[in-house]
C-alpha positions as CSV (number, residue, x, y, z in Angstrom):
1,M,0.8,19.8,-39.8
2,T,-2.6,21.3,-39.1
3,E,-3.7,22.4,-35.6
4,L,-6.1,19.5,-35.4
5,N,-3.4,17.0,-36.2
6,V,-1.1,18.5,-33.6
7,M,-3.9,18.2,-31.0
8,R,-4.4,14.6,-32.1
9,E,-0.8,13.8,-31.6
10,I,-0.6,15.4,-28.2
11,V,-3.8,13.6,-27.0
12,D,-2.4,10.3,-28.2
13,R,0.9,10.9,-26.4
14,L,-0.8,12.0,-23.1
15,N,-3.2,9.0,-23.2
16,A,-0.3,6.6,-23.9
17,A,1.6,8.1,-20.9
18,A,-1.5,7.7,-18.7
19,R,-2.0,4.1,-19.7
20,A,1.7,3.3,-19.0
21,Y,1.4,5.0,-15.6
22,Y,-1.8,3.4,-14.5
23,Y,-1.7,-0.1,-16.1
24,S,1.9,-1.1,-16.8
25,D,3.6,0.5,-13.7
26,E,6.3,1.7,-16.2
27,P,6.1,5.5,-16.6
28,V,7.2,6.7,-20.1
29,M,7.0,10.4,-19.4
30,S,8.0,12.6,-16.5
31,D,5.4,14.6,-14.6
32,K,7.0,17.8,-15.8
33,D,6.9,16.8,-19.5
34,Y,3.2,15.6,-19.1
35,D,2.2,18.9,-17.5
36,A,3.9,20.9,-20.3
37,L,2.1,18.9,-23.0
38,Y,-1.1,19.1,-21.2
39,D,-0.8,22.9,-20.9
40,E,0.0,23.1,-24.7
41,L,-3.2,21.0,-25.4
42,L,-5.3,23.4,-23.3
43,R,-3.9,26.3,-25.2
44,L,-4.7,24.7,-28.6
45,E,-8.2,23.8,-27.5
46,K,-8.9,27.3,-26.3
47,E,-7.7,28.8,-29.5
48,S,-9.5,26.4,-31.8
49,G,-12.7,25.9,-29.8
50,V,-12.3,22.1,-30.5
51,T,-11.9,19.4,-27.8
52,L,-11.3,15.8,-29.1
53,P,-13.5,13.2,-27.5
54,D,-10.6,11.4,-25.8
55,S,-8.8,14.5,-24.7
56,P,-7.5,14.2,-21.1
57,T,-8.9,17.7,-20.5
58,H,-12.3,16.1,-20.1
59,R,-11.0,14.6,-16.8
60,V,-10.7,17.9,-14.8
61,G,-14.4,18.0,-14.1
62,A,-17.3,19.9,-15.8
63,E,-19.6,22.4,-14.1
64,A,-21.6,21.2,-11.2
65,V,-25.1,20.0,-11.8
66,T,-28.2,20.6,-9.5
67,A,-29.4,17.0,-9.7
68,F,-28.6,13.6,-11.3
69,A,-30.8,12.6,-14.2
70,P,-32.2,9.1,-14.2
71,H,-30.7,6.7,-16.7
72,T,-32.2,3.4,-17.9
73,H,-29.6,0.7,-18.5
74,I,-29.7,-1.1,-21.9
75,S,-29.2,-4.5,-20.1
76,R,-30.1,-5.1,-16.5
77,L,-27.4,-5.1,-13.8
78,W,-28.1,-8.1,-11.6
79,S,-27.5,-8.5,-7.9
80,M,-25.4,-11.5,-6.7
81,D,-26.6,-14.3,-4.5
82,K,-24.4,-14.4,-1.3
83,V,-22.9,-17.1,0.9
84,Q,-20.8,-16.5,4.1
85,S,-19.7,-20.0,5.0
86,L,-18.2,-23.1,3.3
87,E,-21.4,-25.0,4.2
88,E,-23.5,-22.4,2.3
89,L,-21.0,-22.6,-0.6
90,D,-21.4,-26.4,-0.7
91,E,-25.2,-25.9,-1.1
92,W,-24.7,-23.5,-3.9
93,I,-22.2,-25.8,-5.7
94,K,-24.8,-28.7,-5.5
95,R,-27.5,-26.5,-7.0
96,T,-25.2,-25.2,-9.7
97,E,-24.0,-28.7,-10.7
98,K,-27.6,-29.9,-10.8
99,L,-28.7,-27.0,-13.1
100,A,-25.7,-27.6,-15.3
101,G,-26.3,-31.3,-15.5
102,R,-22.7,-32.1,-14.7
103,S,-20.1,-32.1,-11.9
104,E,-16.6,-30.5,-11.7
105,L,-17.5,-27.4,-13.5
106,Q,-14.9,-24.9,-14.6
107,Y,-15.4,-22.0,-12.2
108,Y,-13.7,-18.6,-12.3
109,V,-12.9,-16.6,-9.2
110,E,-12.5,-12.8,-9.0
111,Y,-12.1,-10.2,-6.3
112,K,-15.4,-8.7,-5.0
113,F,-14.5,-5.0,-4.9
114,D,-15.9,-2.9,-2.1
115,G,-16.7,0.3,-3.9
116,L,-19.5,1.6,-6.2
117,T,-20.7,-0.1,-9.3
118,I,-20.6,2.0,-12.5
119,N,-22.1,1.2,-15.9
120,L,-20.4,2.8,-19.0
121,T,-22.0,3.1,-22.4
122,Y,-20.0,3.4,-25.6
123,R,-21.2,4.1,-29.2
124,D,-18.9,4.3,-32.2
125,G,-15.9,3.9,-29.8
126,V,-16.8,6.9,-27.7
127,L,-17.9,7.1,-24.1
128,I,-21.4,8.6,-24.3
129,Q,-22.9,7.8,-20.9
130,A,-22.0,6.6,-17.4
131,A,-24.5,5.6,-14.6
132,T,-24.7,4.2,-11.1
133,R,-26.3,0.8,-10.7
134,G,-29.4,2.1,-9.0
135,N,-32.0,-0.7,-8.8
136,G,-30.4,-2.6,-11.6
137,V,-32.8,-1.2,-14.2
138,T,-32.5,2.5,-13.7
139,G,-29.5,4.4,-12.2
140,E,-28.2,8.0,-12.0
141,A,-26.4,9.5,-15.0
142,I,-22.9,10.5,-13.9
143,L,-20.9,11.0,-17.1
144,P,-19.1,14.2,-16.0
145,Q,-18.0,12.5,-12.8
146,A,-16.9,9.3,-14.6
147,R,-14.8,11.2,-17.1
148,T,-12.6,12.5,-14.2
149,I,-11.4,8.9,-13.5
150,R,-8.2,8.5,-15.4
151,S,-8.5,4.7,-15.7
152,V,-11.9,5.0,-17.5
153,P,-11.2,5.0,-21.3
154,L,-12.9,7.9,-23.1
155,T,-12.5,6.2,-26.5
156,I,-12.0,2.5,-27.3
157,P,-11.2,0.5,-30.5
158,Y,-14.5,-1.4,-30.5
159,K,-17.1,0.6,-32.6
160,G,-20.3,-1.1,-31.8
161,L,-22.8,-0.4,-29.0
162,L,-21.3,-1.5,-25.7
163,E,-22.2,-1.5,-22.0
164,V,-19.5,-2.3,-19.6
165,Q,-19.8,-2.7,-15.8
166,G,-17.1,-2.2,-13.2
167,E,-16.4,-1.0,-9.7
168,C,-15.2,2.5,-8.9
169,I,-12.8,2.5,-6.0
170,M,-10.4,4.8,-4.1
171,R,-7.1,3.1,-3.5
172,L,-6.0,3.1,0.1
173,S,-2.7,4.9,-0.8
174,A,-4.8,7.6,-2.5
175,L,-7.0,7.9,0.6
176,E,-3.9,8.2,2.8
177,R,-2.5,11.0,0.6
178,Y,-5.9,12.8,0.5
179,N,-6.4,12.6,4.2
180,A,-2.8,13.9,4.9
181,T,-3.9,17.4,3.8
182,A,-7.7,17.3,4.0
183,A,-9.6,19.6,6.3
184,E,-12.3,17.0,6.5
185,P,-10.6,13.5,6.3
186,L,-12.5,10.7,4.6
187,K,-13.4,7.8,7.0
188,N,-13.0,4.9,4.5
189,A,-12.2,4.2,0.9
190,R,-15.6,2.7,0.1
191,N,-17.6,5.8,1.2
192,A,-14.9,8.1,-0.3
193,A,-15.5,6.5,-3.8
194,A,-19.3,6.4,-3.5
195,G,-19.4,10.0,-2.2
196,A,-17.1,11.3,-4.9
197,I,-19.1,9.6,-7.8
198,R,-22.4,10.8,-6.4
199,N,-21.2,14.4,-5.8
200,L,-22.9,16.9,-8.0
201,D,-19.6,18.7,-8.6
202,P,-17.2,16.8,-10.9
203,A,-14.3,18.8,-9.5
204,V,-14.8,17.1,-6.2
205,T,-14.8,13.7,-7.9
206,A,-11.6,14.6,-9.7
207,S,-9.9,15.6,-6.4
208,R,-10.4,12.1,-4.9
209,K,-8.1,10.5,-7.6
210,L,-10.5,7.5,-8.1
211,D,-9.7,4.3,-10.0
212,A,-11.8,1.5,-11.4
213,F,-11.7,-2.1,-12.4
214,F,-14.0,-3.6,-15.0
215,Y,-15.3,-7.2,-15.1
216,Q,-18.5,-7.5,-17.1
217,V,-19.9,-6.8,-20.6
218,G,-23.6,-6.2,-20.3
219,T,-24.5,-5.2,-23.9
220,I,-22.5,-5.9,-27.0
221,E,-23.2,-6.3,-30.7
222,Q,-21.9,-9.6,-32.1
223,P,-19.7,-10.6,-29.1
224,A,-16.4,-12.3,-30.0
225,F,-16.1,-14.3,-26.8
226,A,-17.9,-17.3,-25.2
227,D,-16.4,-17.5,-21.7
228,Q,-15.1,-15.4,-18.8
229,P,-11.4,-15.3,-19.7
230,A,-12.2,-14.3,-23.3
231,M,-14.5,-11.6,-22.1
232,L,-11.9,-10.2,-19.8
233,A,-9.3,-10.3,-22.6
234,F,-11.8,-8.3,-24.8
235,L,-12.0,-5.7,-22.0
236,R,-8.2,-5.5,-21.7
237,E,-7.8,-5.2,-25.5
238,N,-10.1,-2.2,-25.4
239,G,-8.2,-0.4,-22.7
240,F,-10.3,-1.2,-19.7
241,P,-8.4,-1.9,-16.5
242,V,-9.1,-5.5,-15.5
243,N,-7.8,-6.9,-12.2
244,E,-4.8,-9.2,-12.6
245,Y,-6.3,-11.9,-10.5
246,L,-8.4,-14.7,-12.0
247,G,-8.7,-18.0,-10.1
248,R,-9.5,-21.1,-12.2
249,P,-10.6,-23.8,-9.8
250,H,-12.2,-26.9,-11.3
251,D,-13.6,-28.6,-8.2
252,R,-14.7,-27.9,-4.6
253,Q,-11.3,-28.3,-3.0
254,S,-9.4,-26.1,-5.5
255,L,-12.2,-23.5,-5.1
256,I,-11.8,-23.4,-1.3
257,D,-8.0,-23.2,-1.7
258,C,-8.6,-20.2,-4.1
259,I,-10.8,-18.5,-1.6
260,K,-8.3,-19.0,1.2
261,E,-5.5,-17.6,-1.0
262,I,-7.4,-14.4,-1.7
263,E,-8.4,-14.0,2.0
264,A,-4.7,-14.3,2.9
265,A,-3.7,-11.8,0.3
266,R,-6.5,-9.3,1.2
267,P,-4.7,-7.3,3.9
268,G,-1.8,-6.5,1.5
269,L,-4.0,-5.1,-1.3
270,D,-4.1,-1.3,-2.0
271,Y,-7.9,-1.4,-2.3
272,L,-10.8,-2.9,-0.4
273,I,-12.4,-6.2,-1.2
274,D,-15.1,-7.7,0.9
275,G,-15.2,-11.2,-0.7
276,V,-14.8,-13.1,-4.0
277,L,-17.1,-13.6,-6.9
278,I,-17.5,-17.2,-8.1
279,K,-18.8,-17.7,-11.7
280,V,-19.4,-20.5,-14.1
281,G,-17.2,-19.6,-17.0
282,D,-19.0,-21.0,-20.0
283,F,-21.5,-18.6,-21.4
284,G,-23.6,-21.4,-23.0
285,L,-24.0,-22.9,-19.6
286,R,-24.9,-19.6,-18.1
287,E,-27.7,-19.2,-20.6
288,Q,-28.9,-22.7,-19.8
289,M,-28.9,-22.0,-16.0
290,G,-30.6,-18.6,-16.3
291,Y,-31.7,-16.2,-13.6
292,T,-34.0,-15.8,-10.6
293,D,-35.9,-12.6,-10.3
294,R,-32.9,-11.0,-8.5
295,F,-29.6,-12.7,-9.5
296,P,-28.0,-15.1,-11.9
297,R,-28.0,-18.8,-11.0
298,W,-24.5,-19.2,-12.4
299,A,-22.7,-16.9,-10.0
300,V,-22.4,-16.3,-6.2
301,A,-20.6,-13.9,-3.9
302,Y,-18.6,-15.4,-1.0
303,K,-18.4,-12.7,1.6
304,F,-15.5,-12.2,4.0
305,E,-15.6,-10.8,7.5
306,A,-15.7,-7.0,7.6
307,E,-12.4,-5.0,7.7
308,E,-14.0,-2.1,9.4
309,T,-16.1,-1.7,12.5
310,T,-17.1,0.8,15.1
311,T,-16.3,1.1,18.8
312,T,-15.9,3.7,21.5
313,L,-12.7,5.7,22.2
314,N,-12.0,5.3,25.9
315,E,-8.6,6.9,26.4
316,V,-5.5,8.3,24.6
317,T,-2.0,7.8,25.9
318,W,1.1,9.3,24.4
319,E,3.8,6.7,23.6
320,L,7.5,7.8,23.7
321,G,9.7,6.3,20.9
322,R,13.5,6.1,20.6
323,T,13.7,9.2,18.5
324,G,12.0,11.2,21.2
325,K,8.7,11.5,19.2
326,L,5.5,11.1,21.1
327,T,2.7,9.3,19.3
328,P,-0.9,9.2,20.5
329,L,-2.3,5.7,21.1
330,A,-6.0,5.1,21.3
331,H,-7.5,2.7,23.8
332,V,-10.9,1.6,22.6
333,E,-13.8,-0.5,23.9
334,P,-12.8,-4.1,23.2
335,V,-14.2,-5.3,19.8
336,D,-13.8,-8.6,17.9
337,F,-12.0,-8.2,14.6
338,Y,-11.0,-11.2,12.4
339,G,-11.3,-13.4,15.5
340,V,-9.0,-11.1,17.4
341,T,-10.1,-8.8,20.3
342,V,-8.9,-5.3,19.5
343,R,-8.3,-2.9,22.4
344,K,-5.9,-0.4,20.9
345,A,-5.8,1.7,17.7
346,T,-3.5,4.1,16.0
347,L,-3.8,7.9,15.9
348,N,-0.9,9.5,14.0
349,N,-0.5,12.8,15.7
350,Y,-2.5,15.7,17.3
351,G,-3.3,17.1,13.8
352,D,-4.8,13.7,12.9
353,I,-7.0,13.9,16.1
354,L,-8.3,17.3,15.1
355,R,-9.0,16.4,11.5
356,K,-10.8,13.2,12.5
357,K,-12.8,15.1,15.2
358,V,-12.4,12.3,17.7
359,A,-12.8,12.7,21.4
360,I,-12.8,10.6,24.6
361,G,-16.2,8.8,24.7
362,A,-16.9,9.3,21.0
363,P,-18.0,6.4,18.7
364,V,-15.2,5.8,16.1
365,W,-14.6,3.9,12.9
366,I,-11.6,1.6,13.0
367,R,-9.9,-0.3,10.2
368,R,-7.5,-3.2,10.4
369,S,-5.1,-4.3,7.6
370,N,-1.8,-6.2,7.3
371,D,-2.3,-7.8,10.7
372,V,-1.1,-4.7,12.4
373,I,-2.7,-2.5,15.1
374,P,-6.0,-1.0,13.6
375,E,-6.2,2.7,12.8
376,I,-9.0,5.1,13.8
377,M,-10.4,6.5,10.5
378,G,-12.8,9.0,12.0
379,R,-15.7,9.5,14.3
380,V,-19.3,8.2,13.8
381,G,-21.8,10.9,13.7
382,E,-21.6,14.4,15.2
383,A,-20.2,15.4,18.6
384,A,-22.4,14.6,21.5
385,A,-22.8,15.5,25.2
386,G,-20.5,13.6,27.5
387,E,-17.4,13.6,25.2
388,T,-14.1,14.9,26.4
389,P,-11.6,16.7,24.1
390,I,-8.2,15.2,23.7
391,I,-5.5,17.6,25.0
392,P,-1.9,17.0,23.9
393,P,0.7,16.9,26.7
394,K,3.1,19.8,27.4
395,Y,5.7,17.7,29.2
396,C,7.3,14.3,28.5
397,P,5.5,11.6,30.4
398,A,8.8,9.8,31.0
399,C,11.1,12.6,32.2
400,G,9.0,15.7,32.6
401,S,10.9,17.8,30.1
402,E,9.0,20.4,28.1
403,L,8.0,19.0,24.7
404,V,8.9,20.7,21.4
405,E,6.7,20.8,18.3
406,R,8.4,19.8,15.1
407,G,6.1,19.7,12.1
408,A,3.1,17.5,12.9
409,H,4.7,15.8,15.9
410,L,5.7,16.4,19.6
411,F,9.3,15.6,20.7
412,C,11.2,15.2,23.9
413,L,14.7,16.6,23.2
414,N,16.1,15.5,26.5
415,R,18.0,12.8,24.7
416,D,20.4,11.8,27.5
417,G,18.3,12.4,30.6
418,C,15.1,10.7,29.3
419,R,15.8,7.2,30.4
420,P,13.4,5.1,28.2
421,Q,14.3,7.2,25.1
422,A,18.1,6.8,25.6
423,I,17.9,3.1,26.3
424,A,15.7,2.5,23.3
425,R,18.1,4.4,21.0
426,M,21.1,2.5,22.2
427,T,19.3,-0.8,22.0
428,H,18.4,-0.1,18.4
429,F,22.0,1.0,17.7
430,A,23.4,-2.3,19.0
431,S,20.8,-4.6,17.3
432,R,21.6,-7.3,14.8
433,D,20.5,-5.4,11.7
434,A,22.3,-2.3,12.9
435,M,25.8,-2.4,14.5
436,D,25.3,-6.1,15.6
437,I,27.1,-5.7,18.9
438,E,26.7,-9.2,20.4
439,G,26.0,-9.3,24.1
440,L,24.7,-5.8,24.3
441,S,21.1,-6.4,25.2
442,E,18.4,-4.0,26.3
443,K,18.9,-5.3,29.9
444,T,22.6,-4.7,29.8
445,I,22.1,-1.2,28.3
446,A,19.7,-0.4,31.2
447,Q,22.4,-1.4,33.7
448,L,24.9,0.8,31.9
449,Y,22.6,3.7,32.0
450,D,21.8,3.3,35.7
451,Q,25.2,2.3,37.0
452,M,27.8,3.7,34.6
453,N,26.3,6.9,33.4
454,V,26.2,5.7,29.8
455,R,23.8,8.1,28.1
456,D,24.7,8.1,24.4
457,C,25.8,5.6,21.8
458,A,29.3,7.1,21.7
459,D,29.6,6.4,25.5
460,L,29.4,2.7,24.8
461,Y,32.9,2.8,23.3
462,Q,34.4,4.3,26.5
463,L,33.6,1.2,28.5
464,T,36.5,-0.4,30.4
465,M,37.0,-3.9,31.6
466,E,36.6,-2.8,35.2
467,E,33.3,-1.1,34.5
468,T,32.0,-4.1,32.5
469,L,32.9,-6.6,35.2
470,A,30.9,-4.5,37.7
471,L,27.7,-5.3,35.8
472,E,25.4,-7.9,37.2
473,G,25.9,-11.3,35.4
474,F,29.2,-10.4,33.9
475,K,32.4,-12.4,34.5
476,Q,35.7,-12.3,32.7
477,R,34.8,-14.2,29.5
478,K,31.5,-12.4,29.0
479,A,33.1,-9.0,29.6
480,E,35.9,-9.8,27.2
481,N,33.3,-10.8,24.6
482,L,31.3,-7.6,24.9
483,L,34.4,-5.4,24.7
484,A,35.6,-7.4,21.6
485,A,32.2,-7.0,20.0
486,L,32.3,-3.2,20.6
487,E,35.8,-3.0,19.1
488,K,34.7,-5.0,16.1
489,S,31.7,-2.7,15.5
490,R,34.0,0.3,15.1
491,H,34.8,-0.9,11.6
492,C,31.2,-1.3,10.3
493,K,29.5,-1.2,6.9
494,L,28.1,2.2,6.0
495,D,24.6,0.8,5.5
496,A,24.7,-0.8,9.0
497,F,25.8,2.6,10.5
498,L,23.0,4.5,8.6
499,H,20.4,2.1,10.0
500,A,21.9,2.2,13.5
501,I,21.7,6.0,13.9
502,G,18.0,5.8,13.7
503,I,16.9,7.9,10.7
504,P,13.1,7.8,10.7
505,N,11.6,5.6,7.9
506,I,15.0,4.1,7.1
507,G,15.3,0.3,7.3
508,R,18.3,-1.8,6.4
509,K,17.3,-2.0,2.7
510,T,16.9,1.7,2.3
511,A,20.1,2.2,4.2
512,R,21.8,-0.1,1.8
513,D,20.4,1.9,-1.2
514,L,21.7,5.1,0.3
515,A,25.2,3.6,0.9
516,E,25.4,2.2,-2.6
517,T,24.3,5.5,-4.1
518,F,26.4,7.9,-2.2
519,G,29.4,5.8,-1.1
520,T,30.4,7.8,2.0
521,L,28.8,9.0,5.2
522,Q,29.7,12.6,4.4
523,K,27.9,12.4,1.0
524,V,24.8,11.0,2.6
525,R,24.8,13.8,5.2
526,E,25.0,16.3,2.3
527,A,22.4,14.7,0.1
528,T,19.6,16.9,-1.3
529,H,16.0,16.0,-1.6
530,E,16.4,15.8,-5.4
531,Q,19.3,13.4,-5.2
532,L,17.4,11.2,-2.8
533,I,14.2,10.8,-4.7
534,A,16.2,9.8,-7.8
535,I,17.0,6.6,-6.0
536,P,14.5,3.8,-6.9
537,D,12.1,3.0,-4.1
538,V,12.9,6.3,-2.3
539,G,9.9,8.7,-2.3
540,D,9.2,12.1,-0.8
541,I,8.6,10.9,2.7
542,V,11.8,8.9,3.0
543,A,13.8,11.7,1.3
544,Q,12.3,14.3,3.6
545,S,13.2,12.1,6.6
546,V,16.8,11.9,5.6
547,V,17.2,15.6,4.9
548,E,15.4,16.6,8.2
549,F,17.5,14.1,10.2
550,F,20.8,15.6,9.2
551,S,19.5,19.2,9.6
552,Y,19.1,18.8,13.4
553,Q,22.1,19.6,15.6
554,E,21.5,16.8,18.1
555,N,21.7,14.2,15.4
556,N,24.9,15.6,13.9
557,G,26.3,15.9,17.4
558,M,25.6,12.2,18.0
559,I,27.3,11.2,14.7
560,D,30.4,13.4,15.4
561,R,30.8,11.9,18.9
562,L,30.6,8.4,17.4
563,L,33.3,9.3,14.8
564,A,35.4,10.8,17.5
565,A,35.1,7.5,19.5
566,G,36.7,5.7,16.6
567,V,33.7,4.4,14.7
568,K,34.6,4.3,11.1
569,P,31.9,3.4,8.6
570,Q,33.5,1.8,5.5
571,E,33.1,3.4,2.1
572,A,30.5,1.5,0.1
573,S,31.8,0.1,-3.2
574,G,28.5,0.3,-5.0
575,K,26.2,-2.4,-6.2
576,A,27.7,-5.8,-6.9
577,E,27.8,-7.1,-10.4
578,G,26.7,-10.6,-11.4
579,V,24.2,-12.8,-13.2
580,F,21.2,-10.9,-11.7
581,N,22.3,-7.5,-12.9
582,G,19.2,-5.3,-13.4
583,L,16.8,-7.9,-12.1
584,S,14.2,-7.4,-9.4
585,I,13.7,-10.6,-7.4
586,V,11.3,-11.4,-4.6
587,V,11.8,-14.0,-1.9
588,T,8.8,-15.3,-0.1
589,G,7.9,-18.1,2.3
590,T,10.2,-20.4,4.3
591,L,13.2,-21.8,2.3
592,P,14.7,-25.3,3.1
593,T,18.2,-24.1,4.2
594,L,18.5,-20.4,3.6
595,S,16.9,-17.7,5.8
596,R,15.1,-15.0,3.8
597,K,17.9,-12.6,4.7
598,E,20.6,-15.0,3.5
599,A,18.7,-15.5,0.2
600,E,18.3,-11.8,-0.3
601,E,22.0,-11.2,0.4
602,L,22.9,-13.9,-2.2
603,I,20.7,-12.1,-4.8
604,R,22.4,-8.8,-4.0
605,S,25.8,-10.4,-4.2
606,C,24.9,-11.5,-7.8
607,G,23.9,-8.0,-8.8
608,G,20.1,-8.3,-8.3
609,T,17.7,-6.2,-6.3
610,A,15.9,-8.0,-3.5
611,A,12.5,-6.4,-3.7
612,G,9.8,-6.6,-1.0
613,S,6.8,-6.8,-3.2
614,V,5.7,-8.4,-6.5
615,S,5.0,-6.2,-9.5
616,K,5.2,-6.5,-13.3
617,K,8.9,-5.5,-13.0
618,T,9.6,-8.6,-11.0
619,A,12.0,-11.0,-12.9
620,F,11.1,-14.1,-10.8
621,V,10.0,-15.1,-7.4
622,V,11.9,-17.5,-5.0
623,A,9.1,-19.3,-3.1
624,G,9.3,-21.6,-0.1
625,E,6.7,-23.1,2.2
626,A,3.7,-20.9,3.2
627,A,4.5,-18.4,0.4
628,G,1.1,-16.7,0.7
629,S,-0.1,-13.6,-1.2
630,K,3.2,-12.8,-3.0
631,L,3.2,-16.3,-4.7
632,T,-0.5,-15.8,-5.6
633,K,0.2,-12.4,-7.2
634,A,3.2,-13.8,-9.1
635,E,1.1,-16.6,-10.5
636,A,-1.6,-14.2,-11.5
637,L,0.9,-12.0,-13.4
638,G,2.5,-15.0,-15.1
639,I,5.9,-14.3,-13.3
640,E,8.3,-17.2,-13.1
641,V,8.5,-19.0,-9.7
642,I,11.5,-21.0,-8.6
643,D,12.6,-22.8,-5.5
644,E,15.8,-22.5,-3.4
645,A,17.6,-25.2,-5.3
646,E,17.1,-23.3,-8.6
647,L,18.2,-20.0,-7.1
648,L,21.5,-21.7,-5.9
649,R,22.0,-23.2,-9.3
650,R,21.6,-19.8,-11.1
651,C,24.0,-18.3,-8.6
652,G,26.6,-21.0,-9.4
653,R,26.4,-22.4,-5.8
């Protein structure tokens, strides 16, 4: 085999692995094997002086340029007319139906991505140019920058002249990973993508790990499609990433329902969208309806409320958690967000404060997603007079003990003497998803701490009837029930125990995965990082949390005291076998008779995996009332959706 043929084979294997990783969510090659092949390709290219047009080595970034050259698009890139209310949308629908000469048109609805528009040009199946939108007629040539985006195909099957438009984005997960180590954190994903694409140094672009979705063919010789779905299918067939969502409403009400579904799903997406695009699907009708001097008459953008806004940082308090970790909490000038008045925002740790250069009195960017407390993304502008630096505490605000720095966080290690920390730890230990000690509420634990010198989870098992009866509100029956619940909890499931002891980042599902994988508490305590990340759904952060937890003397001491008190976590028997072996199943919405927890337990008892999110690996979705974004995504991916009755039938119930 010639050297060129070897290079061709390696390039094809690497590109196939990249497509599987980015598009199908089913990796076909390990990172180690990919890197080894990539290094071999680099060696061959250096020796031969030849680089194939679709070689992944193009993606590392060329030399920086001093300025962007102008580029005139073959076909104009149009702006979109915009509406921001249902009333404005109604007016657009009326105008559209009048222009089309018919009612109840077939519309198509797509996400309106919040990134930077890019226009790619291909000739003879090879990417020859990339440009920003500019004014729609002329943009800036950014081919070296675009080549660094792994989801942009360098070669395609179609051999004619082709222009394709899409949106360059930075996924929120990629932004989070970048900011975790960046000396200068990026404030938001939109600006991060735009700034990377318009950076004169392609190496900077490559470092941002950008992505892209494509949605429009601007120029094509002899198009083989006549409507929106067929055009998107053409893009997919040629290797362009196309978003999985495509709404197909046929009248006003179904269009409104579609918009509401997307708005509900928006907080759970891994990228920013700021609205939806509504398009008449038939290309013949589009030609009939035409354009204004600025935008097509056959499409409109429905804009959502902003996900990001600015406010002023007024104060930072340090909140003590049950693990002893102190987390900074920002108190901001009240600002309306999605109809909710926001007064608090997240700051992860003191390092986060330094990287984001925030200070008391500073204007800050905040972002809200997933209906949780917003996060401060960074400051607005440069430091100004009148701002006060944020100083981390030296002593615990609850007990006055000197704080200890571990990694990026501050900890109070006064586990027994720090009252709120000790009470929170024991309350979690006794909770329903942990040891499930009925009758042991936070109020009761506070009494035990104050009156009976109970300081540690193991101390709970030393309680006597006399001590219990001395508690306020406890009579004979209630005291007997509490002691019986404590006795019952001594013989607990291993996953319940692992969740109860409070390993950071470990919920009941991950605790169950650990129990099923390792079988015994001792093996979990001895687990290595490599063994942990081999478990599906366990990544570096969770694995590191487990290893670190069992490396600290205070945690091992707590476990040893619990074992000495007679707590005996049962050995796990491994994953159940049944009709759902190997299947990933998602439960969403409110079911008629089963709680979600009961439905997931039923799935696991039949050998299945109860997953928390929908992906291409999902076998089917069990949907109840108010199913929301998971149902929407399942339908978009063509995944089977069943109800509770069908789930019970398949389980033989």
